[in-house]
N, C-alpha and C positions, 0 to 999 in steps of 0.2 A: 505494500500499501504506500509506503513511502517513496519507493521507486516511481511509482507511478504519479503522486502528487507531484515530485519532481520534475516529470518528465511534463505533465500538465501546466504548472508554473513554468518553466519552460517554452513551451510551445508556445502558450498565449503570449507570455513576453516579445516572444521572436515574431510572431503576427504582427503587434503591436507597432514594432521598430521599423519594419522592412521598408514601409515609403521611406522615413527618415534615413534607413542607411543609403538606400540609392540617391538618396541627394547628396546625400556626402559624396559621391566620387566622383561629383561636377562641381566637389570643393565650396558647399554650400551648408550643410549640417553635420553635426557630429554628437556624437552619444554617447554622454560620458556615465558611467558606471558607479553604483554605491551601493555599499554591501549592505545587508539588512540587519544592522546592527540595535536596533528600535524602528520601532511604527515610521512607515514612509511619511505620514503628516508631520510628525517632528523632525525628522533627515530633511523634508522640503523646506521650511526655515531658515536650518543652519547653514545649506550647500545653498540654495534657491540665488543668494547675494551674489554668492564668491561665480556661480556659472553666469549671474547675468554679466558681470567683469570679464569676465572670459572674453563672452561675446562681442560683448564693445572694446575688448583689446586686437581679439583676431579678425573680428567680421564677419564672420562663423554666427548661424545659427547654434546653440549649443542645446542640449535634450537631457535633461537630468534620465535616468534609467533608474528606477527601482523596483527591484526583482523582491520575492516574498521571501528568498533565501541566498546563501552567497552561490550555488551552482548554479540558480538564474542567472547573475551577471558573469561568471567564467563561460559559459553554455554560450551565451550572447554574446560575448567578442570573440568565441569559438568559431561562429557562423558568422563575424563581422555585423555584428546588429550594435556593437558596442566597441569604440574604437580606443575609447579611452577610460582609464576607471580606477574608481581607489580600493585597494583590498589591504586584507591584513597580511601576514608573511606567507600565511600556509596557504591563502585561497588566493594571491600571487602566485605561491609555485606551482600552483595548478595552472593558473592561467600562462605561466611563463613552457611548462611543460607542453600543454594539449591546444592551447588555444592563439600562438603564436606570438605570446606575450613579454613584453621586455621591459624593465624598471628603470626608470629613468630621473624619477625624485624619490627624496624620503618628507615626513611630514616629520616637523619637531614641536617636540609636547611642548605647548602654553608655559609651562611653570619651569622650561628649561632641562628639566628630565631628558637624559638619554635617550628614554625608553618609556615603556609600561610595564606592569607586572599584571601576570593572571592571580585570581583569587579563587575559593572558597567562601562563599557565605550562608549564613544563616540569622534567624529570628533574632534579634537582640534577648530577648527571653529564652531563646533553644539553651533546653539544658547541655547542647552539645559544645562544647570547649574546646576541642583538639582535633586533630587530625585523627588519631588513634577512634575518640570516640566515631568521628562518620566510617572508621575501616573496619568496626568490628564485624559486618556485613551480616547480621543476625537475619537481614530481610525485613526491617523495621523503619528503615526510612525512605522516604521518596524524593530520589535524585532527579536536578536539573540540569541536565548536560545541554553544551552547545552543539550551535551547528558544524557540524563535522567538516566542516571548511573553515573554519576559524581557529586561530590559531592559540589564542588565549583562553578560547571559551570549550576547544576539544583537547588540540593536540598536545598544548603546553600538559594540564591536570592528566590528562591519559598516559601522557611518557612518565613524570616527574613522580606520579602518584600509584598508578594504578598496573600500569606495564612494570615497571620500576617494581613492584610487589607481587607480581603473577598474581592482581586479582581483575574479574572479568566483571564491570558495574552492574551488568544483566544478574548475577550469581549472586550478590552483594546487596543489592537492596530492593525494596519490594517494587517499585516503580522505577524507571529510568524515562525521563522525556526531556527532548530536543526543543529546545528554544533558545531565540536573538537572549544578548545582555537584557536588552532591558525588559523582554518578558520575565525571564531568569530572576532579575530583582524583584520585580512588581512580584514575583508569586513567593521569593521567600519571604518579602515585606506584608503579604498576605493571608500566612501560614498557608501555604499551598502545595509546598514542598517543603520538605527537612533540611535539604540543603543543596546550595548551585553553583555553577561555576561563573564568574564573573570576570570583571577585571579593573584596575584602577582609573582606567578613563571613563570607563562609562560610569562607575560611581560617582564621578564627579558631574558628571550630565544629569544623572536621577539628583542630585543637590539642588541641581537647579528644574528639572522638569517634573518632577515628585518630592519633593523636599519632607513634605510627611513620611512618605514609606521609605527614603534613605536613612532619616532616624532611629526606623526599625530594623536596620540592616546590621551586622556585625561580620568582621573578616576572620577568618578561623586558620588561611594559610593563603600565604603570598608565595608565587614562583619566583624563580631567579630571573632577572631582567630581558625583556623581550624589546629586540630591533624595533624603532618607532615603523608603524604602517607606511609601505610605499604608493605611490603613483605609477599604474603599468599603461602603456600604448600598443597598439599591436605595431608589428614592424611593418608591414608592408602600407600603413597611412602614408600620404606621399610625404612630399620634401617641405613642401611649402608649408602645408599644417604642422607639421614636424616643428619647423622654425618657431612657427607663431605660437604652439602651445608652449614650449620650450621657455620661448624668451617672455611669454607674460607669466607662466607659475614661476620662473626662476625671479622674477624681477619683482613680483606682486608685493609690496611690505616693504621692497628694498629701495627700488629707486624712482622715482616721479619727483615731484612738486611736495614740500611737508605734509600740505592738507591730502593729498591722494597718498601717500604712504600710511599716515595715521587712521585714515577710510579702508584701507584694507589689512592693516594690523588689528581692527575694531572688527572685520568681517571675520580674520582668521579665527581670532580670541573666541567667537562662537563657534568654531569648528573645535577649540581648545589647543589652537596648534600655532605656533608662531611661521614667519615665514620658511616655505621648502628648503633644501640642501640638497646637492646634487647624489643619485646614487645610480646602482646602476643593479644587475642581476646577483653580482657579487655578497648582495645585500642576504642571499639567499642561503649560502652554503650554512649558516648556525643551525637554521632551518632543516635543510636539508639533512644534516647530521642527527639532529634529534629523531627526526622522520626513521631513518635507518638505523639509529640504537632502539625506538620503538618497536620496530620491526623484528628486530634480534632477540629481542626480549621475547617479544610474541612466540616466535618459533625456538627459544629452549623451552616455553612451557608447553608447546603444542607436544602433546600425548602420542599424537596419531603419529608422527612422524618418526621413522626409523634412525637411528643413534647416526647411520650414513649420510643417509638426506638432512638429518637435521645438521650431521657438521658440516657439509657441500653449503648448506643455506647460509649458513653461520661466517664459514670463511669470504662469501660473496660477499654479506653485507661488511665483512669486517675492512675489503680491501677496497669498498664504495666509501665507507665511514675515512679511510686514509686516504681518498683521493681527496675528498671535501676538505679535510687537514690542508692536504699540499696546499689546491686551490686557494685555501683561506690566508696560508703565508704565502705564497707568489702575490696575491691581491693586496697585501699589506704593503706590498715594494711597490706597487704600479704606480703606472703614469698617472694612473686615473685618482688612486690614491693622496700623490700628492697635489693634483689640481684642487682636489675635494679639500683638503685640508687648508689648501692655500685661501682656495674660496670662502671657508668660513674663517678664516681669519682676516679676512679684507672685509668682511660681512660683518665680524666683533669691531673690528676699526672703522668702520662705518664710511670707505672707501668705493664710494658710489662708481667713481669713473672705470675704477681697475674691476670693479662689478661689471660695469657694463660689458666690457672690452672679454671679460670672462666666460657672460653667458652669452655674446656673439658669438664667442670662438666656437664653444661648445655645443651651440645650436647648430653653425653651420657643421661641424663634425659632423652629429647625426643627421643630418639634411644629407650629406655624403654617402652616409653608411647607407639611407634608406635606398637609394638611386643606384647602390651596386648588388 
């Protein structure tokens, strides 16, 4: 039923966007995908001002694409109905793997944090005080899991909590339901589930959108730091569109008249972000490592596999992890890493002329790559 629901959601979304996608081929419209961390009505309020500014700066009509789940945006990008999107790292990895996606920018936390954190949350009056209370696994608790393509709502808690302890949530809890961050937060606040996944960014959002509910939420587990969310575009969008998008996004809240910069920063603050930083697919290497480690733990606990087959799969996954670690070490010394560091330093020093040139140079480089 879940698979049929996802297919139905995707089919409806693709049909709605088909006409606009054809127009983009003529350079008229761009469809911007936004993952479903909360209700689309709430997302539209904070995203529409940003998308309107993008339309003015690029000269293209920008259509916000709001699907009911992460898979809807991934599949829309795969079928060329979404051209650029905001993803979490896990969903970005899926877009890069199977939707011809490419990371080009990274969000920056409005409070200056280098990333964000996954959480397990309970009602403030819950007797659950620690992770050990959650993992007693007597099937007495109702668990609110995240979207399967969510980094903080699914991949991180699955890897660090359940896979690490060889625990199947379906065998541990009374019920397991998947939902958005907002839905999980509200379910906990209203005592509809005993414990749920969430993240630091959405809990801050709930303090604004549902302050009474936010007061009823207590965090009982916090993950290691997760890299900030990326922006992804399809590799095959035109060089002209890439140039315009990159120039707008990397200049937004940085370059322009003081009142323009202030207005842009205010709109980014609504998204809980500061101006974007440059990024690329190397951002996903820690997430790929995490996913491979999760797969390896699953193989180790699979009693249906023979010892020989188990060892074969583990060896392949260990080699995969080693390749990601090698790529990460190489990425730290790459020319792009130097560019990113220099860009961030120039931004901190408010060297707008330097930033303009760096943005123009990178936009040209990316546009050239698009034509090759």
